[in-house]
C-alpha positions in Angstrom: 2.9 -7.1 27.9 1.3 -7.4 24.5 2.7 -10.0 22.2 5.2 -8.5 19.7 4.3 -7.5 16.2 6.3 -8.8 13.2 6.9 -6.2 10.6 7.8 -7.6 7.2 10.5 -5.9 5.1 12.2 -2.6 5.4 10.1 -0.5 3.0 9.2 3.1 3.9 5.7 2.4 5.2 6.8 -0.6 7.2 9.6 1.4 8.8 7.2 4.3 9.5 4.9 1.9 11.3 7.7 0.2 13.1 9.2 3.6 14.2 6.0 4.9 15.6 5.5 1.6 17.4 8.9 1.7 18.9 8.2 5.3 20.1 5.1 3.9 21.8 7.0 1.1 23.5 5.4 -1.6 21.4 7.6 -4.7 21.2 8.3 -5.9 17.7 10.4 -8.0 15.4 11.6 -7.3 11.8 11.4 -10.0 9.1 13.9 -9.5 6.3 16.0 -11.5 3.9 19.2 -10.7 5.7 19.0 -11.9 9.3 20.7 -9.1 11.2 19.6 -6.1 13.3 18.6 -2.9 11.4 19.9 0.4 12.6 18.4 3.5 10.9 17.3 7.1 11.3 13.6 8.1 11.5 12.7 11.7 10.7 9.2 13.1 11.6 7.9 16.5 12.7 11.2 18.2 12.5 12.9 15.6 14.8 15.3 12.8 14.2 15.3 9.5 16.1 18.0 6.7 16.1 16.1 3.4 15.7 17.1 -0.2 15.9 15.0 -3.3 15.0 16.0 -6.8 15.9 15.5 -9.5 13.3 13.0 -12.1 14.0 14.5 -15.2 15.6 11.6 -17.5 16.5 7.9 -18.0 16.0 5.1 -18.7 16.1 4.1 -15.1 15.3 0.6 -14.0 16.2 0.5 -10.4 14.8 2.0 -9.6 11.4 2.1 -6.4 9.4 2.8 -7.1 5.7 3.6 -3.7 4.1 5.3 -5.0 1.0 4.7 -4.3 -2.7 1.6 -6.0 -4.2 3.6 -8.3 -6.4 5.5 -9.7 -3.4 2.6 -10.3 -1.1 1.7 -13.9 -2.0 5.3 -15.1 -2.0 6.0 -13.4 1.4 2.9 -15.0 3.0 3.9 -18.4 1.6 7.3 -17.9 3.3 5.7 -16.9 6.6 3.1 -19.7 6.8 5.4 -22.2 8.7 6.1 -19.5 11.3 2.6 -18.3 12.0 0.5 -19.2 15.1 -2.8 -21.1 14.4 -4.7 -17.9 15.3 -2.3 -15.4 13.8 -3.6 -12.1 12.4 -2.1 -10.8 9.2 -2.5 -7.2 8.1 -1.8 -6.4 4.4 -0.9 -2.8 3.4 0.0 -1.9 -0.2 -1.0 0.0 -3.3 -3.1 -1.7 -5.9 -5.4 -4.7 -5.7 -5.7 -8.4 -6.3 -4.0 -9.9 -3.3 -6.8 -10.6 -0.8 -8.3 -13.7 -2.5 -5.0 -15.6 -3.1 -3.7 -14.8 0.5 -7.0 -15.8 2.1 -6.8 -19.2 0.3 -3.4 -19.8 1.9 -4.4 -19.3 5.6 -5.7 -21.8 8.1 -9.3 -21.4 9.2 -8.3 -19.7 12.5 -5.9 -17.2 10.9 -7.2 -13.7 10.4 -6.7 -11.5 7.3 -7.0 -7.7 7.5 -6.3 -4.9 5.0 -5.0 -1.4 6.0 -5.2 1.3 3.4 -3.2 4.3 4.5 -2.5 7.8 3.1 0.5 8.5 5.2 3.5 9.6 3.2 6.9 8.1 3.8 10.1 7.7 1.7 13.7 6.6 2.1 16.3 9.0 0.7 18.7 6.2 1.3 18.5 2.7 2.7 19.0 3.6 6.4 16.9 6.7 6.6 13.1 6.9 6.5 11.2 10.2 6.5 7.6 10.7 7.4 6.8 13.1 4.6 3.1 13.5 5.0 0.5 13.1 7.7 -2.4 10.9 6.6 -5.0 8.5 7.9 -5.7 4.8 7.8 -8.7 2.6 7.1 -8.6 -0.9 8.5 -11.1 -3.8 7.8 -11.3 -7.5 8.7 -11.3 -9.5 5.5 -12.3 -13.0 6.7 -14.3 -14.6 9.5 -11.2 -15.3 11.6 -10.3 -11.6 11.6 -13.9 -10.6 12.4 -14.1 -13.0 15.4 -10.5 -12.3 16.7 -10.1 -11.1 20.2 -6.6 -9.7 19.3 -6.8 -5.8 19.5 -5.5 -5.3 16.0 -7.2 -2.0 15.4 -6.2 -0.5 18.8 -2.5 -1.5 18.3 -2.3 -0.5 14.7 -3.6 2.9 15.7 -0.3 3.5 17.5 1.5 3.0 14.2 -0.7 4.5 11.6 -3.1 6.8 13.4 -5.7 8.2 12.9 -7.3 4.9 12.1 -10.9 4.1 11.2 -12.2 0.5 11.5 -14.7 -0.4 8.8 -16.6 -3.5 7.9 -15.8 -3.5 4.1 -12.5 -2.4 2.7 -13.5 -2.7 -0.9 -14.9 0.9 -1.4 -11.8 2.4 0.1 -9.5 0.2 -2.0 -11.3 1.2 -5.2 -11.2 4.9 -4.2 -7.5 4.7 -3.6 -7.1 2.8 -6.9 -8.8 5.7 -8.7 -6.2 8.1 -7.3 -3.3 5.7 -7.8 -4.3 4.9 -11.4 -3.9 8.6 -12.2 -1.1 9.9 -10.2 1.3 7.0 -10.1 1.6 6.2 -13.9 1.4 9.8 -15.0 4.2 11.0 -12.7 6.2 7.9 -13.6 5.8 8.6 -17.3 6.5 12.3 -17.2 9.1 12.1 -14.4 7.4 14.9 -12.4 6.2 15.6 -8.8 2.6 15.1 -7.9 1.7 18.8 -8.0 2.7 19.2 -11.6 -0.3 17.1 -12.6 -2.5 20.1 -11.7 -1.3 21.8 -14.9 -3.9 22.4 -17.6 -2.1 20.1 -20.1 -3.0 17.0 -18.1 -6.6 17.7 -17.2 -8.3 16.1 -20.3 -6.3 12.9 -19.8 -7.0 12.8 -16.1 -10.8 13.2 -16.7 -10.7 10.5 -19.4 -8.9 8.1 -17.0 -11.4 8.7 -14.3 -14.4 8.3 -16.6 -13.0 4.9 -17.6 -12.3 4.0 -14.0 -15.9 4.8 -13.0 -17.2 2.4 -15.8 -14.9 -0.5 -14.6 -15.8 0.1 -10.9 -19.5 0.1 -11.6 -19.1 -3.2 -13.4 -17.4 -4.5 -10.3 -20.2 -3.3 -8.0 -18.6 0.0 -6.9 -20.3 3.3 -7.6 -18.4 6.5 -8.0 -19.0 10.0 -9.3 -16.5 11.3 -11.9 -16.7 14.8 -10.5 -16.1 13.7 -7.0 -13.1 11.6 -8.0 -11.7 14.4 -10.0 -11.9 16.7 -7.0 -10.2 14.1 -4.9 -7.4 13.6 -7.3 -6.8 17.4 -7.5 -6.8 17.5 -3.7 -4.3 14.7 -3.3 -2.1 16.3 -6.0 -2.2 19.6 -4.1 -1.7 18.1 -0.7 1.3 16.1 -1.9 2.5 18.6 -4.5 6.2 18.3 -3.6 6.1 14.5 -3.3 7.4 12.0 -5.8 5.0 9.1 -6.2 6.0 5.6 -5.1 5.9 4.5 -8.8 8.2 7.3 -9.8 10.6 6.5 -7.0 10.6 2.8 -8.1 11.3 3.8 -11.7 14.1 6.2 -10.7 15.7 3.4 -8.5 15.3 0.8 -11.3 13.0 -1.3 -9.1 9.9 -3.2 -10.2 6.8 -1.0 -10.1 3.2 -1.7 -9.0 1.9 -0.9 -12.4 0.5 -4.5 -12.7 -1.5 -4.1 -9.5 -2.8 -0.7 -10.4 -3.3 -0.1 -14.1 -2.9 -3.8 -14.9 -5.6 -4.7 -12.4 -8.0 -2.2 -14.0 -7.2 -3.6 -17.5 -7.9 -7.1 -16.2 -11.2 -6.2 -14.7 -12.2 -4.3 -17.9 -11.4 -7.3 -20.0 -13.4 -9.6 -17.7 -16.4 -7.3 -18.2 -15.8 -6.7 -21.9 -15.2 -3.0 -21.4 -12.8 -0.8 -23.4 -10.6 1.6 -21.4 -8.3 3.0 -24.1 -6.8 5.8 -22.1 -5.6 3.5 -19.4 -4.5 1.0 -22.1 -2.4 3.8 -23.8 -0.9 4.9 -20.5 0.1 1.3 -19.7 1.6 0.8 -23.1 3.5 4.1 -22.9 5.1 3.0 -19.6 5.7 -0.5 -21.0 7.8 1.1 -23.7 9.7 3.2 -21.2 10.4 0.6 -18.5 12.6 -2.4 -18.4 10.8 -5.7 -18.5 11.4 -6.4 -14.8 9.9 -3.1 -13.8 6.4 -3.9 -15.1 
């Protein structure tokens, strides 16, 4: 039997992956702050499933999915380090950017680092219920030599959890494209307290186009080329496909949790400053949310 996966945390995407793995008979452990089993309900395709995950009791762990918020990634990996096998494979999965370099620096030479970017939708109406709210797809890439040379079937096994999955050589273009979408939909829905589909209204279009024009400038300075028109069409498509959804950032704001604003708009502002670019529309949006949110939510 394949070695068990370790799923970190009990966020919506993590529990989505865990649930689909359990339904595929993949053995796995859960890593959480409170060391106790987790019983919850998983809803998908009009069906409900009673799920139970056992808390991790011993390492070393060889396959780890880290689907936590961007601001928690480095701390979580630091906590995991003593429990990882020498050739462990870690898969990061989150919105925003800026975690790959610091995590890679923490790992041993034989430990692989991967990134999975997924468009699957999931949310938790309460702590013990996760709903698969939108079918999506996943792009996976190895991010260091230990991942590229690994014989562990990471892509094949992650396909069970977040299919359909495409394995690529370079995750950066996909992360930047997702950042373009997230830098529009997440902060705007959080600011205006609206569902994704409402952003298709005429009143938002000039601001969305300005945000994307600035994004294209920053991305180009970082070596990533995008078309404003193509990104605008993509954003409209995502807003339409997820019209009834509440963005993850809006869910965090509503629940009083810390948001990923720093890893999304904040990351863009950092890159713009590093390349001496002015992106006033993103800056104004960040400041508007800064005025609205509590300090711990930024």
